[in-house]
C-alpha positions as CSV (number, residue, x, y, z in Angstrom):
1,X,0.0,19.5,3.5
2,X,2.3,20.0,0.3
3,X,1.1,22.3,-3.4
4,X,-0.6,21.6,-5.2
5,X,0.5,21.6,-9.5
6,X,-1.4,25.3,-10.1
7,X,0.2,26.8,-6.8
8,X,4.0,25.5,-7.7
9,X,3.6,26.7,-11.3
10,X,2.4,30.4,-10.3
11,X,5.0,30.8,-7.3
12,X,7.7,29.4,-10.3
13,X,6.4,32.6,-12.6
14,X,5.9,34.6,-10.1
15,X,9.8,34.1,-9.2
16,X,10.5,34.6,-13.0
17,X,8.6,37.8,-13.0
18,X,10.4,39.7,-10.3
19,X,14.0,38.0,-11.9
20,X,13.0,39.3,-15.1
21,X,11.0,43.1,-13.9
22,X,13.3,43.6,-10.9
23,X,16.8,43.9,-12.9
24,X,14.3,45.8,-15.5
25,X,13.6,47.9,-13.3
26,X,16.5,49.1,-11.6
27,X,17.7,49.8,-15.3
28,X,15.6,51.6,-16.4
29,X,16.2,54.0,-13.3
30,X,19.4,54.2,-13.3
31,X,19.3,54.9,-17.0
32,X,16.6,58.3,-16.3
33,X,19.1,59.1,-13.4
34,X,22.4,59.4,-15.9
35,X,20.3,60.9,-18.9
36,X,18.9,63.8,-16.4
37,X,22.1,64.3,-14.8
38,X,23.8,65.1,-18.5
39,X,20.8,66.9,-19.8
40,X,21.7,68.7,-15.8
41,X,25.2,69.2,-17.0
42,X,24.4,70.1,-20.2
43,X,22.2,72.7,-19.1
44,X,24.9,73.6,-16.4
45,X,27.5,74.4,-19.2
46,X,25.3,76.7,-20.9
47,X,24.5,78.8,-18.5
48,X,28.3,79.2,-17.4
49,X,28.7,80.4,-20.9
50,X,25.5,82.6,-20.5
51,X,26.7,84.3,-17.6
52,X,30.1,84.7,-18.3
53,X,29.0,86.3,-21.7
54,X,26.8,88.8,-19.0
55,X,29.0,89.2,-15.9
56,X,32.4,90.6,-17.3
57,X,31.1,92.8,-19.6
58,X,33.0,96.4,-18.9
59,X,31.0,98.6,-16.6
60,X,28.6,96.2,-14.7
61,X,27.6,95.9,-10.8
62,X,29.1,92.7,-10.4
63,X,28.1,92.3,-7.2
64,X,25.0,93.4,-7.7
65,X,24.8,91.3,-10.6
66,X,26.5,88.0,-8.6
67,X,23.0,88.6,-6.4
68,X,20.3,88.1,-8.8
69,X,22.3,85.6,-10.7
70,X,22.2,83.2,-7.7
71,X,19.1,83.6,-7.1
72,X,17.7,83.3,-10.5
73,X,19.4,80.3,-11.7
74,X,19.4,79.1,-7.0
75,X,23.2,78.0,-7.2
76,X,25.2,77.0,-4.5
77,X,28.0,78.9,-5.9
78,X,29.1,81.3,-8.3
79,X,32.5,83.1,-9.0
80,X,33.7,85.3,-11.8
81,X,37.4,85.8,-13.0
82,X,39.7,87.9,-15.2
83,X,41.8,86.9,-18.0
84,X,44.5,86.6,-15.4
85,X,42.6,84.1,-12.8
86,X,42.1,86.7,-10.3
87,X,38.6,86.2,-8.3
88,X,36.5,89.0,-9.3
89,X,33.6,88.5,-7.4
90,X,32.0,85.1,-5.9
91,X,28.9,83.4,-4.1
92,X,28.3,80.3,-1.9
93,X,30.4,77.6,-0.8
94,X,34.3,78.3,-1.8
95,X,35.0,74.4,-0.8
96,X,31.9,74.1,-3.8
97,X,34.3,75.7,-6.7
98,X,37.9,74.3,-5.6
99,X,36.9,70.7,-6.6
100,X,33.6,68.0,-7.2
101,X,31.0,67.6,-4.9
102,X,28.2,64.0,-5.6
103,X,25.0,66.8,-4.9
104,X,26.5,69.5,-6.4
105,X,26.8,69.7,-10.7
106,X,29.6,72.1,-11.6
107,X,30.3,74.2,-14.4
108,X,33.0,76.5,-16.4
109,X,33.1,78.6,-19.0
110,X,36.0,81.4,-20.6
111,X,36.1,83.9,-22.8
112,X,39.2,86.3,-23.5
113,X,38.2,88.9,-20.7
114,X,37.6,86.1,-17.5
115,X,35.6,83.4,-17.0
116,X,32.9,81.9,-14.5
117,X,32.2,79.0,-12.8
118,X,28.7,77.7,-11.7
119,X,27.4,75.3,-9.2
120,X,23.9,73.8,-9.3
121,X,22.6,71.4,-7.2
122,X,22.3,67.7,-9.1
123,X,18.6,66.6,-8.1
124,X,16.2,68.9,-8.6
125,X,16.1,66.7,-12.4
126,X,16.1,63.2,-10.6
127,X,13.1,65.0,-7.8
128,X,11.2,65.5,-11.2
129,X,12.1,61.6,-12.2
130,X,10.3,59.9,-9.0
131,X,7.3,59.9,-10.1
132,X,8.0,58.4,-13.9
133,X,9.8,55.7,-11.5
134,X,7.0,55.3,-9.5
135,X,4.8,54.9,-12.3
136,X,7.2,52.4,-13.6
137,X,6.9,50.4,-10.8
138,X,3.6,50.3,-10.6
139,X,3.0,49.7,-14.4
140,X,5.7,46.7,-13.8
141,X,3.2,45.2,-10.4
142,X,0.3,45.4,-13.0
143,X,1.4,43.9,-15.5
144,X,3.0,40.6,-13.3
145,X,-0.4,40.1,-11.2
146,X,-2.3,40.7,-14.5
147,X,0.4,37.4,-15.5
148,X,-0.1,35.6,-12.5
149,X,-3.9,36.2,-12.9
150,X,-4.0,35.4,-16.3
151,X,-1.8,32.0,-15.6
152,X,-4.2,30.8,-12.7
153,X,-7.0,31.1,-15.2
154,X,-5.3,29.2,-18.3
155,X,-3.5,26.4,-16.1
156,X,-6.9,26.1,-14.3
157,X,-9.2,25.2,-17.8
158,X,-6.4,23.8,-19.4
159,X,-4.7,21.4,-17.0
160,X,-6.1,21.4,-13.4
161,X,-9.4,20.8,-14.6
162,X,-9.0,17.7,-16.7
163,X,-6.3,16.4,-14.5
164,X,-9.3,16.5,-11.4
165,X,-11.0,15.1,-13.6
166,X,-9.4,11.6,-14.8
167,X,-8.6,11.4,-10.8
168,X,-12.6,11.2,-10.2
169,X,-12.7,8.9,-13.1
170,X,-10.1,6.4,-11.8
171,X,-11.3,7.4,-8.1
172,X,-14.4,5.5,-10.2
173,X,-13.1,2.9,-11.4
174,X,-11.7,1.8,-7.8
175,X,-14.2,2.1,-6.3
176,X,-16.0,-0.9,-8.8
177,X,-16.9,1.1,-12.0
178,X,-16.2,-0.5,-15.1
179,X,-15.8,1.6,-17.6
180,X,-13.7,4.7,-18.0
181,X,-14.7,8.0,-19.1
182,X,-12.9,10.0,-20.9
183,X,-12.7,14.4,-19.9
184,X,-12.9,16.8,-22.5
185,X,-10.1,18.7,-23.1
186,X,-8.7,20.6,-25.5
187,X,-4.6,19.8,-24.4
188,X,-3.6,16.8,-27.1
189,X,-1.2,15.6,-24.5
190,X,-3.5,15.3,-21.7
191,X,-6.8,14.2,-24.1
192,X,-3.9,11.1,-25.1
193,X,-2.8,10.5,-21.4
194,X,-6.6,9.9,-20.7
195,X,-6.8,7.8,-24.0
196,X,-3.9,5.9,-22.3
197,X,-5.4,5.4,-18.9
198,X,-8.8,4.4,-20.2
199,X,-6.6,1.6,-22.1
200,X,-4.6,0.4,-19.3
201,X,-7.9,0.4,-17.6
202,X,-9.5,-1.9,-19.6
203,X,-6.6,-4.4,-19.7
204,X,-6.9,-4.5,-15.7
205,X,-10.4,-5.3,-15.9
206,X,-10.5,-7.6,-18.3
207,X,-6.8,-9.3,-15.8
208,X,-9.0,-9.0,-13.4
209,X,-11.6,-10.9,-14.6
210,X,-8.8,-13.4,-15.7
211,X,-7.9,-13.5,-13.0
212,X,-11.3,-13.9,-10.4
213,X,-11.8,-16.8,-13.0
214,X,-8.2,-18.3,-12.5
215,X,-9.0,-17.9,-8.5
216,X,-12.2,-19.6,-8.9
217,X,-10.3,-22.6,-10.5
218,X,-8.1,-22.3,-7.4
219,X,-10.3,-22.5,-4.9
220,X,-12.2,-25.6,-6.9
221,X,-8.8,-27.5,-7.6
222,X,-7.6,-27.1,-3.5
223,X,-11.5,-27.9,-2.5
224,X,-11.0,-31.5,-4.8
225,X,-7.4,-31.9,-3.6
226,X,-8.5,-31.5,0.3
227,X,-11.9,-34.1,-0.7
228,X,-9.1,-36.1,-2.1
229,X,-6.7,-36.1,0.7
230,X,-9.4,-36.4,2.7
231,X,-10.6,-40.1,1.3
232,X,-6.7,-41.0,1.4
233,X,-6.8,-40.1,5.3
234,X,-9.7,-42.3,5.4
235,X,-8.8,-45.0,3.6
236,X,-5.3,-45.1,5.1
237,X,-6.8,-45.3,8.7
238,X,-9.5,-47.7,7.2
239,X,-6.5,-50.1,6.0
240,X,-5.0,-49.7,9.6
241,X,-8.4,-51.0,11.0
242,X,-7.7,-54.2,8.6
243,X,-5.1,-55.2,10.3
244,X,-6.7,-54.4,13.4
245,X,-9.5,-56.8,12.7
246,X,-7.2,-59.4,11.1
247,X,-5.0,-59.3,14.5
248,X,-7.6,-59.4,16.9
249,X,-9.4,-62.5,15.4
250,X,-8.2,-64.6,17.5
251,X,-8.5,-62.5,20.7
252,X,-12.1,-62.0,20.2
253,X,-12.4,-65.4,19.1
254,X,-11.5,-67.2,21.8
255,X,-14.2,-65.4,24.3
256,X,-16.9,-66.2,21.5
257,X,-16.1,-69.7,22.0
258,X,-15.8,-70.0,25.2
259,X,-19.4,-68.0,24.9
260,X,-20.8,-71.0,23.2
261,X,-19.8,-73.8,25.0
262,X,-21.2,-71.8,28.7
263,X,-24.3,-71.3,26.4
264,X,-24.2,-75.6,25.5
265,X,-23.7,-75.7,28.9
266,X,-26.9,-73.8,29.9
267,X,-29.4,-75.2,27.9
268,X,-28.2,-79.0,28.5
269,X,-29.5,-78.0,32.5
270,X,-29.1,-79.8,35.9
271,X,-26.9,-77.2,37.0
272,X,-26.8,-75.9,39.8
273,X,-28.7,-72.3,41.0
274,X,-25.2,-71.6,41.4
275,X,-23.3,-72.9,38.9
276,X,-25.4,-70.9,36.8
277,X,-25.2,-67.5,38.3
278,X,-21.6,-68.3,37.5
279,X,-21.4,-69.3,33.7
280,X,-24.1,-66.0,33.3
281,X,-21.4,-63.8,35.2
282,X,-18.5,-65.3,32.8
283,X,-20.2,-65.2,29.8
284,X,-21.0,-61.1,31.0
285,X,-17.2,-60.9,31.9
286,X,-16.0,-62.7,28.4
287,X,-19.4,-60.4,26.2
288,X,-17.9,-57.1,27.9
289,X,-14.2,-58.3,27.1
290,X,-15.3,-58.2,23.5
291,X,-17.4,-55.1,23.5
292,X,-15.0,-53.1,24.8
293,X,-12.1,-54.0,22.1
294,X,-14.8,-53.8,19.4
295,X,-15.9,-50.5,20.6
296,X,-12.0,-49.0,20.7
297,X,-11.6,-50.3,17.0
298,X,-14.6,-48.9,15.9
299,X,-14.1,-45.2,17.7
300,X,-10.9,-45.5,15.8
301,X,-12.6,-46.3,12.9
302,X,-14.9,-43.7,13.1
303,X,-14.9,-41.5,9.6
304,X,-14.6,-37.7,9.7
305,X,-16.0,-35.3,7.4
306,X,-13.8,-32.3,6.2
307,X,-16.4,-30.0,8.0
308,X,-16.2,-31.7,10.9
309,X,-12.2,-32.4,10.9
310,X,-10.7,-31.2,14.3
311,X,-7.4,-31.0,13.0
312,X,-7.2,-27.0,13.9
313,X,-7.5,-28.1,17.7
314,X,-4.7,-28.4,19.5
315,X,-3.7,-32.0,20.2
316,X,-2.3,-34.1,23.8
317,X,0.3,-36.4,23.2
318,X,-0.2,-38.3,26.2
319,X,-3.7,-39.2,25.5
320,X,-3.6,-40.1,22.0
321,X,-0.3,-42.8,22.9
322,X,-2.6,-44.0,25.4
323,X,-5.4,-44.4,22.9
324,X,-2.8,-46.1,20.4
325,X,-2.4,-48.4,23.1
326,X,-5.2,-49.7,24.3
327,X,-6.3,-50.6,20.1
328,X,-2.9,-52.5,20.1
329,X,-3.6,-54.3,23.6
330,X,-5.7,-56.8,22.1
331,X,-3.3,-57.4,19.3
332,X,-2.0,-61.1,19.6
333,X,0.9,-60.1,16.8
334,X,2.1,-57.2,19.5
335,X,1.7,-59.3,22.6
336,X,5.4,-61.3,22.3
337,X,6.5,-57.6,21.2
338,X,7.6,-55.4,24.1
339,X,6.8,-52.1,23.6
340,X,7.8,-49.4,25.9
341,X,6.1,-46.1,26.3
342,X,7.9,-42.9,27.7
343,X,6.2,-39.9,28.2
344,X,7.7,-36.5,29.7
345,X,5.2,-35.6,32.6
346,X,2.8,-32.3,31.9
347,X,3.6,-32.7,27.7
348,X,1.7,-29.2,25.9
349,X,-0.8,-29.8,23.7
350,X,0.6,-29.4,19.6
351,X,-1.2,-28.7,16.8
352,X,-1.4,-31.7,15.9
353,X,-5.3,-32.9,16.8
354,X,-6.0,-35.8,18.9
355,X,-7.0,-38.0,16.4
356,X,-4.6,-37.3,13.5
357,X,-2.2,-37.8,16.1
358,X,-3.4,-41.8,17.1
359,X,-3.8,-42.4,13.1
360,X,0.0,-41.5,13.1
361,X,1.6,-43.2,15.8
362,X,-0.5,-46.3,15.5
363,X,1.0,-46.1,11.5
364,X,4.8,-45.8,12.5
365,X,3.7,-48.6,16.0
366,X,2.2,-51.3,13.5
367,X,4.8,-50.5,10.8
368,X,7.7,-51.2,13.6
369,X,6.0,-54.4,15.0
370,X,5.8,-55.9,11.5
371,X,10.1,-55.0,11.8
372,X,10.8,-56.4,14.2
373,X,9.0,-60.0,14.3
374,X,8.3,-61.5,18.0
375,X,11.0,-60.7,20.5
376,X,11.4,-57.3,19.4
377,X,11.1,-54.2,21.0
378,X,9.8,-50.6,19.9
379,X,9.7,-47.5,22.1
380,X,7.5,-44.5,22.0
381,X,9.0,-41.6,23.7
382,X,8.3,-37.8,23.8
383,X,9.5,-34.9,24.9
384,X,9.2,-30.9,24.6
385,X,11.8,-28.6,23.9
386,X,10.3,-25.0,24.2
387,X,8.4,-24.3,20.7
388,X,8.4,-27.7,19.9
389,X,7.0,-31.3,21.3
390,X,9.6,-33.9,19.4
391,X,8.0,-37.8,19.4
392,X,10.0,-40.5,18.4
393,X,8.9,-43.7,17.8
394,X,11.9,-46.5,17.3
395,X,12.4,-50.1,16.7
396,X,15.4,-53.2,16.9
397,X,14.4,-54.4,14.0
398,X,17.0,-54.9,10.7
399,X,15.6,-50.5,9.6
400,X,15.6,-49.7,6.2
401,X,17.2,-50.4,3.1
402,X,19.3,-47.3,2.2
403,X,18.0,-47.8,-1.9
404,X,15.1,-46.4,-0.3
405,X,15.2,-44.0,2.7
406,X,15.0,-40.8,0.1
407,X,11.5,-42.2,-1.2
408,X,10.4,-43.6,2.1
409,X,7.5,-40.7,2.0
410,X,6.4,-40.7,-0.9
411,X,3.3,-42.5,-2.2
412,X,3.1,-46.4,-2.7
413,X,6.5,-47.3,-1.3
414,X,6.8,-50.0,0.7
415,X,9.1,-52.5,2.4
416,X,6.1,-54.7,3.2
417,X,5.4,-58.1,0.1
418,X,2.4,-57.7,-1.9
419,X,-1.3,-57.8,0.0
420,X,0.6,-56.6,3.5
421,X,0.3,-52.4,3.0
422,X,-0.7,-50.0,0.5
423,X,2.4,-48.0,0.7
424,X,0.0,-45.1,2.0
425,X,0.6,-44.8,5.6
426,X,3.9,-42.9,5.4
427,X,2.6,-40.6,3.1
428,X,-0.2,-40.2,4.6
429,X,1.9,-39.6,8.2
430,X,3.7,-36.7,6.3
431,X,1.0,-35.1,4.9
432,X,-0.9,-34.8,8.5
433,X,2.1,-33.3,11.1
434,X,3.3,-31.1,7.7
435,X,-0.5,-29.4,7.3
436,X,0.2,-29.1,11.1
437,X,3.5,-27.2,11.0
438,X,5.5,-30.2,11.9
439,X,7.9,-32.5,10.0
440,X,8.3,-36.1,10.7
441,X,11.9,-38.0,9.5
442,X,13.8,-40.9,9.4
443,X,16.4,-40.9,11.7
444,X,19.7,-42.1,9.1
445,X,22.1,-42.1,12.6
446,X,20.1,-44.4,14.6
447,X,22.2,-47.7,14.1
448,X,20.1,-49.9,16.2
449,X,17.1,-50.4,13.8
450,X,15.0,-47.6,12.3
451,X,13.5,-44.7,14.7
452,X,11.0,-41.7,12.9
453,X,11.0,-38.1,15.2
454,X,8.3,-36.4,15.3
455,X,8.4,-32.9,15.8
456,X,5.2,-30.4,16.5
457,X,5.1,-26.8,17.4
458,X,3.6,-26.4,20.5
459,X,0.1,-25.0,20.2
460,X,-0.7,-21.1,21.5
461,X,-2.3,-20.9,24.9
462,X,-5.2,-19.3,23.3
463,X,-5.3,-22.0,20.7
464,X,-6.8,-24.6,24.2
C-alpha cells in the first residue's frame, strides 16, 4: 500500500527537522563544553596564583599546607618549586605534573620566590552541563513533535480534506451524477483546481451527450444500411429467379402440352380401362415433374427478413452446390453446357450460410453460362486448406476484358447486353462473402477463360 500525500509530507518534514536540529544540538553541546573548559582553565590559573602566593610564604609548614590545599581544591596533583626550579613539595601523580592529559587541566603560576603547578580534573564543570544538554534535547524533541502535529492538522484542513472532497465529487460524476459539486476551501490553488475540474466535467458531459446522439445516428444509419443491403440481396435473388424462370418456360411448357393432350384424349372417351390408367399415370408423372421444378425455384426465391437471416450459421458447401445443380438442371440453356463438379470429400462447414452459398454459386455459374454459350464447359471445385476453404468457379469462355477487371465487383458494372443483367450480381456476392470474413476475386493468372475464387474461413467447432 502506497503512502498518502499527508504521510509523505510529514515524513519529509520530519527528515528536515532531524537534519536541522541534530547538528544544532551537537553544536550547542560542543560550544557549551568548550565554554565550561575555558572557564575551568581560567579558574585553575587563578587558583594556581593564589596557591603560589600562599604556599611560598616564608616560614610556612609546606607539607601540611600541601595536604590541606589538595583536599580543599580536590586536585589531581600539586607541586611547589623554589626560584631555582627545585621541588619544595608535591602531591599526586608525577606524570600529570610533567605533561598534559585529556582528563586533567594543568595550570601554573610563578612569583619571584618560586612557582606552583596545579592539576585539576577537567570534567567537573562538564558534568554540571549534562542536565543542560538533556534539557536542550528534550526541548528540541518537543518542538519537533509540536511542528509535526501542527503540520498534520494544517495539511488535513488545507490540503487533504479538500482533495478528498474533490475525489468524492469526481467519483459521483463517474457514477452517473450530472452535476459537479465544488468543495469549499480557503486555498486558492485548490479552489481553482475545483473550478477547472468542474469545467472539464461539464465539457465531458456535453461531449458525452453529443456522442450519444452520434452513436444513435450511426446505429440508425447502420440499420438503414442493413435493410438496404437486404433489399439489394433480395432484388438480386429475384433477378436470378427471373433468369431461371425464363429458362424454365420450355422445360415446363412441354409437360403442360403433354398434359393437355392426354386430358383431351380422356375427355373424348372410348378408351379401354388400362389405357385410361396409363394416361393418368403419365399425367401424374408430368405433374410431379412440374411440381418439383417449381418447388425448388420457390425455395430459392423464398424471401428472408433480417431478423430470420441465417448468415451467422455455418454453411455446408457440398449441400449448397447440390442445391445449385438442382436449380440449374431444368434450364434449357445449360443442357448444351458441360457442368463439372469436383468437391473434396468431407468438406468442413464455413462461416457463410447455406442460402447465401447457393446465391453466390448460382450467380457465378449463371454468369459463366452466359459467357461460354452452347458447347462450353463450367467447373465448380472446392478444396479445404487448414482454416480456409477455397471454392472456385471457372469456365472456358472469352474471359473478362482487362478494362473492367478493376471495377468488376462494383455495382452496375456488367459485360452483358442491356436488359440481360442488373450489374449487381458480383457486387452482392462480394458483400455476402466479405460479411462472412472471406474474400472473392478474379484469378487474373487464369488464361483458359475466367476463374472466380472464393476463400471462406472454416467455422469453429463451437459454431456448428
